[in-house]
C-alpha positions as CSV (number, residue, x, y, z in Angstrom):
1,X,0.1,0.1,-0.2
2,X,1.4,3.4,-0.6
3,X,2.0,6.1,1.9
4,X,-0.7,8.1,-0.2
5,X,-3.2,5.7,0.5
6,X,-2.7,4.9,4.1
7,X,-2.7,8.6,4.8
8,X,-6.5,8.6,2.8
9,X,-7.1,5.8,4.8
10,X,-6.2,6.9,8.4
11,X,-7.6,10.7,7.8
12,X,-11.2,9.3,6.9
13,X,-11.3,7.2,9.5
14,X,-9.9,9.8,12.2
15,X,-12.8,12.5,10.6
16,X,-15.5,9.8,10.9
17,X,-14.7,9.2,14.4
18,X,-14.0,12.7,15.0
19,X,-17.5,13.3,14.1
20,X,-19.3,10.1,15.7
21,X,-17.9,11.9,19.1
22,X,-20.1,15.2,18.0
23,X,-22.8,13.4,17.1
24,X,-22.8,10.9,20.6
25,X,-22.4,13.7,22.5
26,X,-25.3,15.4,21.2
27,X,-27.2,12.7,22.4
28,X,-26.0,12.8,25.9
29,X,-28.0,14.2,28.7
30,X,-25.7,17.3,29.0
31,X,-26.3,18.2,25.8
32,X,-29.2,20.4,27.0
33,X,-28.2,22.6,29.5
34,X,-26.5,24.8,28.0
35,X,-26.8,28.0,25.6
36,X,-24.2,26.9,23.4
37,X,-24.4,22.7,24.0
38,X,-25.2,21.0,20.5
39,X,-28.3,19.1,20.4
40,X,-29.4,16.2,18.0
41,X,-29.3,16.6,14.7
42,X,-30.1,20.6,15.3
43,X,-27.9,22.8,12.9
44,X,-25.7,23.3,15.9
45,X,-24.4,20.0,15.4
46,X,-24.5,20.0,11.6
47,X,-22.1,22.8,11.4
48,X,-19.7,21.2,14.1
49,X,-19.7,18.0,11.9
50,X,-19.2,20.1,8.3
51,X,-16.5,21.9,10.4
52,X,-14.2,19.0,11.1
53,X,-14.5,18.1,7.9
54,X,-13.8,20.7,6.2
55,X,-10.9,20.9,8.8
56,X,-9.7,17.8,8.1
57,X,-10.2,17.6,4.1
58,X,-9.0,21.1,3.0
59,X,-5.6,19.5,3.9
60,X,-5.7,16.4,3.2
61,X,-6.3,17.7,-0.6
62,X,-3.5,20.0,-0.5
63,X,-1.5,16.7,0.3
64,X,-2.9,14.4,-2.1
65,X,-2.0,17.3,-4.4
66,X,1.3,16.9,-4.1
67,X,2.7,19.3,-1.5
68,X,4.7,17.0,1.0
69,X,5.2,19.1,3.7
70,X,1.4,18.8,4.4
71,X,1.6,15.8,5.9
72,X,3.8,17.4,8.7
73,X,0.2,19.8,9.3
74,X,-2.2,17.0,9.4
75,X,0.2,15.2,12.0
């Protein structure tokens, strides 16, 4: 397996697990305690998931385009 394929797999798994943490936290009873807490299926939860995906995949796309220094940014 090439280095780029392993980076792609690990980045995808990491982004999925981080999004799963946000969704799981929104399902907890503490999600309804404050004004800044994200409740499940709210706009705040989806914007948090979207921001995670953007912040993961923009450096990943730059790395896949050939900028080798981006692996240090991603690490």
